[in-house]
All heavy atoms as TSV, in Angstrom:
chain	resi	resn	atom	element	x	y	z
A	1	MET	N	N	106.881	90.937	90.395
A	1	MET	CA	C	106.655	92.332	90.164
A	1	MET	C	C	107.808	92.895	89.356
A	1	MET	O	O	108.939	92.466	89.494
A	1	MET	CB	C	106.544	93.060	91.499
A	1	MET	CG	C	105.274	93.812	91.591
A	1	MET	SD	S	104.765	94.414	93.214
A	1	MET	CE	C	106.156	95.174	93.890
A	2	LYS	N	N	107.519	93.898	88.543
A	2	LYS	CA	C	108.545	94.514	87.718
A	2	LYS	C	C	109.451	95.395	88.571
A	2	LYS	O	O	108.994	96.004	89.535
A	2	LYS	CB	C	107.887	95.370	86.643
A	2	LYS	CG	C	107.018	94.581	85.697
A	2	LYS	CD	C	106.321	95.500	84.733
A	2	LYS	CE	C	105.323	94.731	83.910
A	2	LYS	NZ	N	104.486	95.575	83.099
A	3	PRO	N	N	110.737	95.486	88.216
A	3	PRO	CA	C	111.627	96.368	88.969
A	3	PRO	C	C	111.228	97.824	88.775
A	3	PRO	O	O	110.674	98.207	87.747
A	3	PRO	CB	C	113.012	96.086	88.389
A	3	PRO	CG	C	112.759	95.445	87.082
A	3	PRO	CD	C	111.417	94.792	87.145
A	4	TRP	N	N	111.515	98.628	89.776
A	4	TRP	CA	C	111.157	100.045	89.740
A	4	TRP	C	C	112.045	100.793	88.764
A	4	TRP	O	O	113.245	100.586	88.712
A	4	TRP	CB	C	111.312	100.655	91.133
A	4	TRP	CG	C	110.983	102.105	91.148
A	4	TRP	CD1	C	109.747	102.654	91.209
A	4	TRP	CD2	C	111.900	103.191	91.102
A	4	TRP	NE1	N	109.829	104.001	91.187
A	4	TRP	CE2	C	111.153	104.371	91.124
A	4	TRP	CE3	C	113.283	103.284	91.013
A	4	TRP	CZ2	C	111.721	105.620	91.081
A	4	TRP	CZ3	C	113.849	104.538	90.975
A	4	TRP	CH2	C	113.071	105.695	91.004
A	5	THR	N	N	111.428	101.656	87.981
A	5	THR	CA	C	112.175	102.545	87.098
A	5	THR	C	C	111.644	103.946	87.284
A	5	THR	O	O	110.431	104.145	87.439
A	5	THR	CB	C	112.023	102.140	85.619
A	5	THR	OG1	O	110.638	102.118	85.299
A	5	THR	CG2	C	112.635	100.793	85.336
A	6	PRO	N	N	112.512	104.954	87.280
A	6	PRO	CA	C	112.051	106.320	87.481
A	6	PRO	C	C	111.177	106.784	86.325
A	6	PRO	O	O	111.587	106.742	85.180
A	6	PRO	CB	C	113.340	107.137	87.572
A	6	PRO	CG	C	114.402	106.275	87.006
A	6	PRO	CD	C	113.940	104.859	87.105
A	7	THR	N	N	109.947	107.190	86.626
A	7	THR	CA	C	109.009	107.609	85.584
A	7	THR	C	C	108.355	108.943	85.894
A	7	THR	O	O	107.474	109.364	85.170
A	7	THR	CB	C	107.904	106.556	85.420
A	7	THR	OG1	O	107.213	106.429	86.674
A	7	THR	CG2	C	108.440	105.217	84.992
A	8	GLY	N	N	108.756	109.597	86.961
A	8	GLY	CA	C	108.090	110.834	87.345
A	8	GLY	C	C	106.806	110.585	88.120
A	8	GLY	O	O	106.003	111.483	88.301
A	9	ALA	N	N	106.580	109.366	88.561
A	9	ALA	CA	C	105.380	109.024	89.313
A	9	ALA	C	C	105.653	109.161	90.805
A	9	ALA	O	O	106.773	109.001	91.262
A	9	ALA	CB	C	104.940	107.605	88.999
A	10	VAL	N	N	104.599	109.450	91.553
A	10	VAL	CA	C	104.676	109.582	92.999
A	10	VAL	C	C	103.909	108.428	93.627
A	10	VAL	O	O	102.803	108.125	93.215
A	10	VAL	CB	C	104.058	110.921	93.463
A	10	VAL	CG1	C	104.055	111.026	94.967
A	10	VAL	CG2	C	104.796	112.085	92.840
A	11	VAL	N	N	104.520	107.772	94.603
A	11	VAL	CA	C	103.866	106.672	95.315
A	11	VAL	C	C	103.441	107.178	96.682
A	11	VAL	O	O	104.241	107.760	97.405
A	11	VAL	CB	C	104.816	105.471	95.461
A	11	VAL	CG1	C	104.161	104.361	96.257
A	11	VAL	CG2	C	105.249	104.971	94.100
A	12	ALA	N	N	102.171	106.960	97.029
A	12	ALA	CA	C	101.653	107.438	98.305
A	12	ALA	C	C	100.929	106.305	99.029
A	12	ALA	O	O	100.170	105.565	98.398
A	12	ALA	CB	C	100.684	108.590	98.081
A	13	PRO	N	N	101.168	106.157	100.351
A	13	PRO	CA	C	100.403	105.166	101.110
A	13	PRO	C	C	98.987	105.684	101.350
A	13	PRO	O	O	98.797	106.851	101.685
A	13	PRO	CB	C	101.185	105.029	102.416
A	13	PRO	CG	C	101.921	106.315	102.551
A	13	PRO	CD	C	102.166	106.829	101.165
A	14	ILE	N	N	98.004	104.830	101.143
A	14	ILE	CA	C	96.606	105.210	101.366
A	14	ILE	C	C	95.893	104.069	102.078
A	14	ILE	O	O	96.342	102.926	102.052
A	14	ILE	CB	C	95.880	105.521	100.047
A	14	ILE	CG1	C	95.888	104.289	99.131
A	14	ILE	CG2	C	96.467	106.716	99.331
A	14	ILE	CD1	C	94.868	104.355	98.045
A	15	GLU	N	N	94.775	104.383	102.708
A	15	GLU	CA	C	93.932	103.360	103.311
A	15	GLU	C	C	92.884	102.976	102.274
A	15	GLU	O	O	92.233	103.849	101.698
A	15	GLU	CB	C	93.257	103.900	104.568
A	15	GLU	CG	C	92.454	102.855	105.294
A	15	GLU	CD	C	91.858	103.380	106.578
A	15	GLU	OE1	O	90.736	103.925	106.510
A	15	GLU	OE2	O	92.518	103.257	107.618
A	16	ILE	N	N	92.760	101.672	102.017
A	16	ILE	CA	C	91.786	101.216	101.035
A	16	ILE	C	C	90.732	100.338	101.693
A	16	ILE	O	O	90.965	99.727	102.726
A	16	ILE	CB	C	92.456	100.450	99.874
A	16	ILE	CG1	C	93.171	99.200	100.392
A	16	ILE	CG2	C	93.374	101.341	99.079
A	16	ILE	CD1	C	93.627	98.264	99.298
A	17	THR	N	N	89.580	100.305	101.060
A	17	THR	CA	C	88.480	99.418	101.439
A	17	THR	C	C	88.010	98.735	100.168
A	17	THR	O	O	88.521	99.002	99.077
A	17	THR	CB	C	87.307	100.208	102.062
A	17	THR	OG1	O	86.765	101.070	101.064
A	17	THR	CG2	C	87.756	101.013	103.270
A	18	SER	N	N	87.021	97.886	100.272
A	18	SER	CA	C	86.497	97.226	99.074
A	18	SER	C	C	85.833	98.233	98.139
A	18	SER	O	O	85.651	97.952	96.965
A	18	SER	CB	C	85.512	96.118	99.452
A	18	SER	OG	O	84.373	96.654	100.072
A	19	ILE	N	N	85.505	99.405	98.635
A	19	ILE	CA	C	84.864	100.433	97.807
A	19	ILE	C	C	85.876	101.148	96.911
A	19	ILE	O	O	85.613	101.414	95.752
A	19	ILE	CB	C	84.131	101.458	98.687
A	19	ILE	CG1	C	82.978	100.772	99.418
A	19	ILE	CG2	C	83.628	102.646	97.866
A	19	ILE	CD1	C	82.334	101.616	100.480
A	20	ASN	N	N	87.075	101.452	97.445
A	20	ASN	CA	C	88.005	102.287	96.679
A	20	ASN	C	C	89.282	101.585	96.230
A	20	ASN	O	O	90.180	102.235	95.709
A	20	ASN	CB	C	88.360	103.551	97.464
A	20	ASN	CG	C	89.122	103.268	98.731
A	20	ASN	OD1	O	89.342	102.123	99.094
A	20	ASN	ND2	N	89.521	104.311	99.413
A	21	VAL	N	N	89.388	100.272	96.369
A	21	VAL	CA	C	90.573	99.556	95.892
A	21	VAL	C	C	90.600	99.632	94.364
A	21	VAL	O	O	89.558	99.620	93.714
A	21	VAL	CB	C	90.602	98.093	96.401
A	21	VAL	CG1	C	89.443	97.288	95.869
A	21	VAL	CG2	C	91.935	97.441	96.081
A	22	GLN	N	N	91.814	99.749	93.790
A	22	GLN	CA	C	91.956	99.870	92.341
A	22	GLN	C	C	93.014	98.914	91.823
A	22	GLN	O	O	93.902	98.487	92.570
A	22	GLN	CB	C	92.392	101.291	91.968
A	22	GLN	CG	C	91.420	102.358	92.321
A	22	GLN	CD	C	91.963	103.735	91.958
A	22	GLN	OE1	O	93.025	103.874	91.382
A	22	GLN	NE2	N	91.209	104.756	92.308
A	23	ARG	N	N	92.942	98.625	90.531
A	23	ARG	CA	C	94.015	97.862	89.887
A	23	ARG	C	C	95.302	98.665	90.001
A	23	ARG	O	O	95.292	99.882	89.854
A	23	ARG	CB	C	93.696	97.629	88.415
A	23	ARG	CG	C	92.617	96.618	88.195
A	23	ARG	CD	C	92.302	96.474	86.706
A	23	ARG	NE	N	91.201	95.573	86.506
A	23	ARG	CZ	C	89.925	95.943	86.493
A	23	ARG	NH1	N	89.612	97.209	86.659
A	23	ARG	NH2	N	88.977	95.053	86.309
A	24	GLY	N	N	96.397	97.978	90.271
A	24	GLY	CA	C	97.684	98.653	90.402
A	24	GLY	C	C	98.064	98.975	91.835
A	24	GLY	O	O	99.225	99.267	92.099
A	25	ASP	N	N	97.111	98.944	92.775
A	25	ASP	CA	C	97.446	99.156	94.182
A	25	ASP	C	C	98.387	98.040	94.642
A	25	ASP	O	O	98.248	96.889	94.225
A	25	ASP	CB	C	96.195	99.140	95.066
A	25	ASP	CG	C	95.356	100.402	94.926
A	25	ASP	OD1	O	95.824	101.385	94.323
A	25	ASP	OD2	O	94.225	100.400	95.438
A	26	VAL	N	N	99.340	98.388	95.492
A	26	VAL	CA	C	100.289	97.408	96.015
A	26	VAL	C	C	100.006	97.218	97.499
A	26	VAL	O	O	100.057	98.172	98.274
A	26	VAL	CB	C	101.751	97.860	95.802
A	26	VAL	CG1	C	102.706	96.849	96.407
A	26	VAL	CG2	C	102.033	98.037	94.317
A	27	ILE	N	N	99.687	95.974	97.879
A	27	ILE	CA	C	99.359	95.631	99.263
A	27	ILE	C	C	100.417	94.662	99.754
A	27	ILE	O	O	100.770	93.715	99.056
A	27	ILE	CB	C	97.968	94.969	99.341
A	27	ILE	CG1	C	96.912	95.912	98.770
A	27	ILE	CG2	C	97.633	94.579	100.772
A	27	ILE	CD1	C	95.574	95.256	98.545
A	28	GLN	N	N	100.911	94.894	100.961
A	28	GLN	CA	C	101.909	93.984	101.528
A	28	GLN	C	C	101.188	92.875	102.284
A	28	GLN	O	O	100.451	93.127	103.231
A	28	GLN	CB	C	102.854	94.725	102.458
A	28	GLN	CG	C	104.008	93.872	102.898
A	28	GLN	CD	C	105.094	94.682	103.553
A	28	GLN	OE1	O	105.108	95.891	103.493
A	28	GLN	NE2	N	106.010	94.012	104.199
A	29	ILE	N	N	101.420	91.639	101.849
A	29	ILE	CA	C	100.791	90.474	102.470
A	29	ILE	C	C	101.887	89.490	102.845
A	29	ILE	O	O	102.639	89.053	101.981
A	29	ILE	CB	C	99.782	89.813	101.521
A	29	ILE	CG1	C	98.683	90.810	101.162
A	29	ILE	CG2	C	99.196	88.555	102.145
A	29	ILE	CD1	C	97.719	90.321	100.136
A	30	GLY	N	N	101.984	89.171	104.119
A	30	GLY	CA	C	103.011	88.236	104.579
A	30	GLY	C	C	104.415	88.724	104.296
A	30	GLY	O	O	105.306	87.931	104.047
A	31	GLY	N	N	104.608	90.028	104.303
A	31	GLY	CA	C	105.921	90.605	104.061
A	31	GLY	C	C	106.282	90.753	102.599
A	31	GLY	O	O	107.345	91.261	102.266
A	32	GLN	N	N	105.394	90.329	101.699
A	32	GLN	CA	C	105.653	90.423	100.267
A	32	GLN	C	C	104.715	91.443	99.626
A	32	GLN	O	O	103.511	91.401	99.863
A	32	GLN	CB	C	105.429	89.060	99.592
A	32	GLN	CG	C	106.333	87.969	100.072
A	32	GLN	CD	C	107.783	88.259	99.727
A	32	GLN	OE1	O	108.099	88.747	98.652
A	32	GLN	NE2	N	108.675	87.973	100.659
A	33	PRO	N	N	105.252	92.359	98.812
A	33	PRO	CA	C	104.371	93.298	98.110
A	33	PRO	C	C	103.631	92.582	96.985
A	33	PRO	O	O	104.221	91.831	96.218
A	33	PRO	CB	C	105.337	94.350	97.553
A	33	PRO	CG	C	106.642	93.656	97.455
A	33	PRO	CD	C	106.659	92.607	98.535
A	34	CYS	N	N	102.325	92.798	96.911
A	34	CYS	CA	C	101.491	92.183	95.883
A	34	CYS	C	C	100.712	93.272	95.165
A	34	CYS	O	O	100.009	94.062	95.799
A	34	CYS	CB	C	100.514	91.188	96.502
A	34	CYS	SG	S	101.308	89.816	97.346
A	35	ARG	N	N	100.829	93.302	93.831
A	35	ARG	CA	C	100.123	94.314	93.029
A	35	ARG	C	C	98.799	93.736	92.544
A	35	ARG	O	O	98.741	92.622	92.013
A	35	ARG	CB	C	100.971	94.726	91.836
A	35	ARG	CG	C	100.369	95.880	91.046
A	35	ARG	CD	C	101.181	96.261	89.832
A	35	ARG	NE	N	102.592	96.328	90.091
A	35	ARG	CZ	C	103.253	97.421	90.465
A	35	ARG	NH1	N	102.596	98.543	90.642
A	35	ARG	NH2	N	104.554	97.387	90.659
A	36	VAL	N	N	97.707	94.509	92.720
A	36	VAL	CA	C	96.371	94.087	92.301
A	36	VAL	C	C	96.313	94.117	90.772
A	36	VAL	O	O	96.514	95.162	90.153
A	36	VAL	CB	C	95.287	95.010	92.898
A	36	VAL	CG1	C	93.907	94.594	92.413
A	36	VAL	CG2	C	95.343	94.999	94.418
A	37	ALA	N	N	96.049	92.957	90.175
A	37	ALA	CA	C	95.958	92.852	88.724
A	37	ALA	C	C	94.511	92.930	88.242
A	37	ALA	O	O	94.239	93.440	87.165
A	37	ALA	CB	C	96.587	91.550	88.242
A	38	ASP	N	N	93.568	92.430	89.057
A	38	ASP	CA	C	92.164	92.417	88.657
A	38	ASP	C	C	91.289	92.393	89.900
A	38	ASP	O	O	91.730	91.986	90.980
A	38	ASP	CB	C	91.875	91.198	87.781
A	38	ASP	CG	C	90.608	91.339	86.967
A	38	ASP	OD1	O	90.050	92.458	86.889
A	38	ASP	OD2	O	90.160	90.331	86.407
A	39	LEU	N	N	90.049	92.817	89.739
A	39	LEU	CA	C	89.074	92.854	90.836
A	39	LEU	C	C	87.803	92.161	90.387
A	39	LEU	O	O	87.402	92.290	89.227
A	39	LEU	CB	C	88.721	94.307	91.191
A	39	LEU	CG	C	89.862	95.224	91.568
A	39	LEU	CD1	C	89.408	96.665	91.495
A	39	LEU	CD2	C	90.348	94.897	92.948
A	40	ARG	N	N	87.162	91.458	91.305
A	40	ARG	CA	C	85.868	90.849	91.011
A	40	ARG	C	C	84.896	91.227	92.110
A	40	ARG	O	O	85.189	91.058	93.296
A	40	ARG	CB	C	85.993	89.336	90.938
A	40	ARG	CG	C	86.862	88.919	89.781
A	40	ARG	CD	C	86.582	87.527	89.337
A	40	ARG	NE	N	87.447	87.231	88.202
A	40	ARG	CZ	C	88.177	86.149	88.093
A	40	ARG	NH1	N	88.151	85.244	89.042
A	40	ARG	NH2	N	88.921	85.963	87.043
A	41	GLN	N	N	83.743	91.735	91.715
A	41	GLN	CA	C	82.699	92.113	92.667
A	41	GLN	C	C	82.021	90.851	93.184
A	41	GLN	O	O	81.691	89.958	92.416
A	41	GLN	CB	C	81.664	93.010	91.985
A	41	GLN	CG	C	80.615	93.547	92.924
A	41	GLN	CD	C	81.182	94.527	93.931
A	41	GLN	OE1	O	81.914	95.428	93.581
A	41	GLN	NE2	N	80.825	94.349	95.192
A	42	LEU	N	N	81.823	90.782	94.501
A	42	LEU	CA	C	81.137	89.671	95.146
A	42	LEU	C	C	79.868	90.192	95.813
A	42	LEU	O	O	79.692	91.412	95.960
A	42	LEU	CB	C	82.057	89.023	96.187
A	42	LEU	CG	C	83.353	88.413	95.654
A	42	LEU	CD1	C	84.211	87.925	96.817
A	42	LEU	CD2	C	83.067	87.290	94.685
A	43	PRO	N	N	78.993	89.305	96.242
A	43	PRO	CA	C	77.758	89.752	96.909
A	43	PRO	C	C	78.040	90.543	98.189
A	43	PRO	O	O	79.088	90.384	98.823
A	43	PRO	CB	C	77.038	88.443	97.250
A	43	PRO	CG	C	77.619	87.422	96.336
A	43	PRO	CD	C	79.031	87.855	96.073
A	44	LEU	N	N	77.098	91.413	98.527
A	44	LEU	CA	C	77.108	92.199	99.762
A	44	LEU	C	C	78.287	93.169	99.864
A	44	LEU	O	O	78.749	93.499	100.949
A	44	LEU	CB	C	77.067	91.279	100.990
A	44	LEU	CG	C	75.881	90.317	101.050
A	44	LEU	CD1	C	76.025	89.377	102.227
A	44	LEU	CD2	C	74.583	91.087	101.121
A	45	GLY	N	N	78.809	93.628	98.729
A	45	GLY	CA	C	79.851	94.654	98.734
A	45	GLY	C	C	81.270	94.148	98.889
A	45	GLY	O	O	82.205	94.933	98.942
A	46	ALA	N	N	81.466	92.844	98.948
A	46	ALA	CA	C	82.827	92.305	99.054
A	46	ALA	C	C	83.481	92.303	97.674
A	46	ALA	O	O	82.803	92.366	96.649
A	46	ALA	CB	C	82.789	90.891	99.614
A	47	LYS	N	N	84.820	92.240	97.653
A	47	LYS	CA	C	85.557	92.146	96.391
A	47	LYS	C	C	86.659	91.101	96.531
A	47	LYS	O	O	87.254	90.955	97.589
A	47	LYS	CB	C	86.189	93.476	96.016
A	47	LYS	CG	C	85.194	94.446	95.466
A	47	LYS	CD	C	85.846	95.595	94.772
A	47	LYS	CE	C	84.776	96.524	94.266
A	47	LYS	NZ	N	85.297	97.827	93.952
A	48	ARG	N	N	86.913	90.398	95.429
A	48	ARG	CA	C	88.022	89.463	95.385
A	48	ARG	C	C	89.131	90.122	94.588
A	48	ARG	O	O	88.945	90.522	93.451
A	48	ARG	CB	C	87.625	88.149	94.741
A	48	ARG	CG	C	88.824	87.208	94.634
A	48	ARG	CD	C	88.457	85.756	94.547
A	48	ARG	NE	N	87.699	85.360	95.720
A	48	ARG	CZ	C	86.636	84.578	95.668
A	48	ARG	NH1	N	86.197	84.110	94.535
A	48	ARG	NH2	N	86.002	84.245	96.775
A	49	LEU	N	N	90.299	90.269	95.231
A	49	LEU	CA	C	91.452	90.867	94.581
A	49	LEU	C	C	92.293	89.751	93.989
A	49	LEU	O	O	92.620	88.784	94.668
A	49	LEU	CB	C	92.290	91.655	95.588
A	49	LEU	CG	C	91.553	92.640	96.491
A	49	LEU	CD1	C	92.546	93.343	97.397
A	49	LEU	CD2	C	90.769	93.620	95.689
A	50	LEU	N	N	92.661	89.890	92.738
A	50	LEU	CA	C	93.530	88.941	92.069
A	50	LEU	C	C	94.863	89.641	91.846
A	50	LEU	O	O	94.915	90.705	91.225
A	50	LEU	CB	C	92.922	88.498	90.741
A	50	LEU	CG	C	91.505	87.931	90.841
A	50	LEU	CD1	C	90.894	87.746	89.463
A	50	LEU	CD2	C	91.512	86.632	91.590
A	51	PHE	N	N	95.941	89.052	92.358
A	51	PHE	CA	C	97.251	89.680	92.281
A	51	PHE	C	C	98.035	89.158	91.085
A	51	PHE	O	O	97.743	88.078	90.557
A	51	PHE	CB	C	98.032	89.425	93.580
A	51	PHE	CG	C	97.373	90.031	94.780
A	51	PHE	CD1	C	96.719	89.231	95.704
A	51	PHE	CD2	C	97.397	91.396	94.985
A	51	PHE	CE1	C	96.103	89.777	96.815
A	51	PHE	CE2	C	96.782	91.955	96.097
A	51	PHE	CZ	C	96.141	91.147	97.010
A	52	GLU	N	N	99.056	89.912	90.666
A	52	GLU	CA	C	99.904	89.522	89.539
A	52	GLU	C	C	100.555	88.162	89.757
A	52	GLU	O	O	100.826	87.447	88.805
A	52	GLU	CB	C	100.989	90.570	89.302
A	52	GLU	CG	C	100.471	91.867	88.741
A	52	GLU	CD	C	101.561	92.895	88.551
A	52	GLU	OE1	O	102.671	92.731	89.092
A	52	GLU	OE2	O	101.295	93.892	87.857
A	53	THR	N	N	100.805	87.821	91.007
A	53	THR	CA	C	101.480	86.563	91.329
A	53	THR	C	C	100.534	85.364	91.331
A	53	THR	O	O	100.980	84.238	91.527
A	53	THR	CB	C	102.146	86.673	92.715
A	53	THR	OG1	O	101.146	87.044	93.668
A	53	THR	CG2	C	103.266	87.682	92.700
A	54	GLY	N	N	99.239	85.589	91.147
A	54	GLY	CA	C	98.263	84.503	91.115
A	54	GLY	C	C	97.492	84.323	92.404
A	54	GLY	O	O	96.489	83.620	92.420
A	55	GLU	N	N	97.948	84.941	93.505
A	55	GLU	CA	C	97.224	84.833	94.761
A	55	GLU	C	C	95.916	85.616	94.688
A	55	GLU	O	O	95.755	86.502	93.860
A	55	GLU	CB	C	98.054	85.362	95.941
A	55	GLU	CG	C	99.154	84.435	96.374
A	55	GLU	CD	C	100.469	84.770	95.708
A	55	GLU	OE1	O	100.480	85.634	94.833
A	55	GLU	OE2	O	101.471	84.154	96.064
A	56	GLN	N	N	95.010	85.285	95.596
A	56	GLN	CA	C	93.730	85.965	95.688
A	56	GLN	C	C	93.478	86.372	97.131
A	56	GLN	O	O	93.926	85.703	98.054
A	56	GLN	CB	C	92.598	85.054	95.232
A	56	GLN	CG	C	92.709	84.614	93.806
A	56	GLN	CD	C	91.559	83.708	93.418
A	56	GLN	OE1	O	90.523	83.642	94.085
A	56	GLN	NE2	N	91.725	82.995	92.319
A	57	LEU	N	N	92.736	87.455	97.305
A	57	LEU	CA	C	92.350	87.922	98.629
A	57	LEU	C	C	90.933	88.437	98.536
A	57	LEU	O	O	90.604	89.202	97.630
A	57	LEU	CB	C	93.278	89.050	99.106
A	57	LEU	CG	C	92.890	89.715	100.425
A	57	LEU	CD1	C	93.202	88.783	101.585
A	57	LEU	CD2	C	93.627	91.021	100.593
A	58	THR	N	N	90.078	87.998	99.442
A	58	THR	CA	C	88.705	88.480	99.478
A	58	THR	C	C	88.596	89.552	100.547
A	58	THR	O	O	88.943	89.314	101.706
A	58	THR	CB	C	87.722	87.329	99.758
A	58	THR	OG1	O	87.889	86.335	98.757
A	58	THR	CG2	C	86.289	87.830	99.777
A	59	MET	N	N	88.130	90.742	100.150
A	59	MET	CA	C	87.955	91.862	101.086
A	59	MET	C	C	86.487	91.974	101.470
A	59	MET	O	O	85.625	92.119	100.601
A	59	MET	CB	C	88.407	93.185	100.450
A	59	MET	CG	C	89.888	93.351	100.343
A	59	MET	SD	S	90.350	94.981	99.706
A	59	MET	CE	C	89.997	96.005	101.136
A	60	HIS	N	N	86.209	91.911	102.757
A	60	HIS	CA	C	84.889	92.170	103.317
A	60	HIS	C	C	84.633	93.671	103.163
A	60	HIS	O	O	85.574	94.460	103.134
A	60	HIS	CB	C	84.912	91.750	104.798
A	60	HIS	CG	C	83.601	91.850	105.465
A	60	HIS	ND1	N	83.154	93.023	106.029
A	60	HIS	CD2	C	82.626	90.931	105.662
A	60	HIS	CE1	C	81.956	92.816	106.553
A	60	HIS	NE2	N	81.618	91.559	106.349
A	61	PRO	N	N	83.384	94.107	103.080
A	61	PRO	CA	C	83.108	95.540	102.909
A	61	PRO	C	C	83.711	96.432	103.995
A	61	PRO	O	O	84.023	97.595	103.741
A	61	PRO	CB	C	81.585	95.625	102.942
A	61	PRO	CG	C	81.121	94.275	102.549
A	61	PRO	CD	C	82.169	93.312	103.027
A	62	ARG	N	N	83.903	95.916	105.210
A	62	ARG	CA	C	84.462	96.746	106.282
A	62	ARG	C	C	85.968	96.560	106.473
A	62	ARG	O	O	86.548	97.153	107.377
A	62	ARG	CB	C	83.727	96.454	107.586
A	62	ARG	CG	C	82.286	96.956	107.535
A	62	ARG	CD	C	81.593	96.688	108.828
A	62	ARG	NE	N	81.284	95.251	108.875
A	62	ARG	CZ	C	80.667	94.648	109.857
A	62	ARG	NH1	N	80.293	95.340	110.899
A	62	ARG	NH2	N	80.417	93.365	109.809
A	63	THR	N	N	86.606	95.757	105.627
A	63	THR	CA	C	88.050	95.549	105.723
A	63	THR	C	C	88.779	96.827	105.328
A	63	THR	O	O	88.443	97.461	104.339
A	63	THR	CB	C	88.501	94.402	104.799
A	63	THR	OG1	O	87.816	93.224	105.180
A	63	THR	CG2	C	89.997	94.177	104.887
A	64	ARG	N	N	89.804	97.201	106.107
A	64	ARG	CA	C	90.638	98.357	105.785
A	64	ARG	C	C	92.086	97.896	105.740
A	64	ARG	O	O	92.568	97.250	106.655
A	64	ARG	CB	C	90.487	99.450	106.837
A	64	ARG	CG	C	89.089	100.012	106.905
A	64	ARG	CD	C	89.041	101.220	107.839
A	64	ARG	NE	N	87.709	101.711	108.011
A	64	ARG	CZ	C	87.051	102.455	107.125
A	64	ARG	NH1	N	87.627	102.765	105.999
A	64	ARG	NH2	N	85.840	102.877	107.365
A	65	LEU	N	N	92.766	98.238	104.644
A	65	LEU	CA	C	94.167	97.893	104.466
A	65	LEU	C	C	94.941	99.134	104.040
A	65	LEU	O	O	94.363	100.072	103.484
A	65	LEU	CB	C	94.324	96.823	103.374
A	65	LEU	CG	C	93.623	95.495	103.595
A	65	LEU	CD1	C	93.703	94.648	102.333
A	65	LEU	CD2	C	94.242	94.762	104.769
A	66	VAL	N	N	96.240	99.115	104.268
A	66	VAL	CA	C	97.102	100.186	103.779
A	66	VAL	C	C	97.761	99.680	102.507
A	66	VAL	O	O	98.279	98.566	102.456
A	66	VAL	CB	C	98.165	100.581	104.827
A	66	VAL	CG1	C	99.129	101.595	104.240
A	66	VAL	CG2	C	97.489	101.133	106.070
A	67	ALA	N	N	97.704	100.497	101.466
A	67	ALA	CA	C	98.287	100.122	100.179
A	67	ALA	C	C	99.105	101.288	99.649
A	67	ALA	O	O	98.980	102.425	100.112
A	67	ALA	CB	C	97.188	99.777	99.181
A	68	LEU	N	N	99.951	100.988	98.691
A	68	LEU	CA	C	100.683	102.026	97.970
A	68	LEU	C	C	99.994	102.222	96.627
A	68	LEU	O	O	99.690	101.266	95.926
A	68	LEU	CB	C	102.150	101.619	97.747
A	68	LEU	CG	C	102.984	101.465	98.991
A	68	LEU	CD1	C	104.376	100.970	98.632
A	68	LEU	CD2	C	103.079	102.770	99.752
A	69	ARG	N	N	99.759	103.488	96.298
A	69	ARG	CA	C	99.119	103.800	95.014
A	69	ARG	C	C	100.019	104.749	94.252
A	69	ARG	O	O	100.527	105.725	94.799
A	69	ARG	CB	C	97.748	104.437	95.245
A	69	ARG	CG	C	97.013	104.699	93.933
A	69	ARG	CD	C	95.584	105.089	94.170
A	69	ARG	NE	N	94.815	103.933	94.627
A	69	ARG	CZ	C	93.610	104.024	95.146
A	69	ARG	NH1	N	93.036	105.202	95.313
A	69	ARG	NH2	N	92.979	102.936	95.547
A	70	VAL	N	N	100.206	104.471	92.976
A	70	VAL	CA	C	101.052	105.306	92.123
A	70	VAL	C	C	100.206	106.424	91.533
A	70	VAL	O	O	99.160	106.173	90.944
A	70	VAL	CB	C	101.686	104.470	90.988
A	70	VAL	CG1	C	102.477	105.360	90.056
A	70	VAL	CG2	C	102.555	103.381	91.572
A	71	HIS	N	N	100.676	107.653	91.738
A	71	HIS	CA	C	100.050	108.837	91.144
A	71	HIS	C	C	101.007	109.370	90.086
A	71	HIS	O	O	102.138	109.743	90.414
A	71	HIS	CB	C	99.794	109.916	92.198
A	71	HIS	CG	C	98.887	109.470	93.283
A	71	HIS	ND1	N	97.515	109.403	93.147
A	71	HIS	CD2	C	99.143	109.032	94.534
A	71	HIS	CE1	C	96.985	108.964	94.271
A	71	HIS	NE2	N	97.945	108.727	95.134
A	72	LYS	N	N	100.575	109.390	88.845
A	72	LYS	CA	C	101.451	109.858	87.775
A	72	LYS	C	C	101.413	111.380	87.696
A	72	LYS	O	O	100.340	111.985	87.739
A	72	LYS	CB	C	101.039	109.252	86.441
A	72	LYS	CG	C	101.232	107.763	86.423
A	72	LYS	CD	C	100.868	107.185	85.097
A	72	LYS	CE	C	101.073	105.675	85.158
A	72	LYS	NZ	N	100.723	105.015	83.926
A	73	ARG	N	N	102.601	111.970	87.590
A	73	ARG	CA	C	102.687	113.412	87.405
A	73	ARG	C	C	102.941	113.685	85.939
A	73	ARG	O	O	103.802	113.092	85.321
A	73	ARG	CB	C	103.833	113.997	88.234
A	73	ARG	CG	C	103.578	113.908	89.712
A	73	ARG	CD	C	104.471	114.797	90.457
A	73	ARG	NE	N	105.827	114.245	90.463
A	73	ARG	CZ	C	106.804	114.725	91.215
A	73	ARG	NH1	N	106.596	115.759	91.975
A	73	ARG	NH2	N	107.991	114.177	91.176
A	74	TRP	N	N	102.177	114.597	85.372
A	74	TRP	CA	C	102.328	114.921	83.954
A	74	TRP	C	C	103.104	116.154	83.787
A	74	TRP	O	O	103.282	117.093	84.083
A	74	TRP	CB	C	100.975	115.042	83.286
A	74	TRP	CG	C	100.198	113.786	83.435
A	74	TRP	CD1	C	99.199	113.543	84.329
A	74	TRP	CD2	C	100.357	112.564	82.715
A	74	TRP	NE1	N	98.739	112.269	84.204
A	74	TRP	CE2	C	99.439	111.644	83.218
A	74	TRP	CE3	C	101.200	112.167	81.705
A	74	TRP	CZ2	C	99.324	110.372	82.723
A	74	TRP	CZ3	C	101.081	110.900	81.225
A	74	TRP	CH2	C	100.147	110.010	81.739
């Protein structure tokens, strides 16, 4: 992951599901922050998250996770 630089952006923790997960969300897995680089739609509402580090995670439609999302202030 890239080092943090001040950009005027606000980071907020949010609850995500397979419906509202977005590219750029940061999810902590095994104590390591992982940024979502890409998403793939799977059958029955599931999604496969592809992280910048190469790992993958499949989210069931009812899975709920806490993620950090960057909100840019203009």
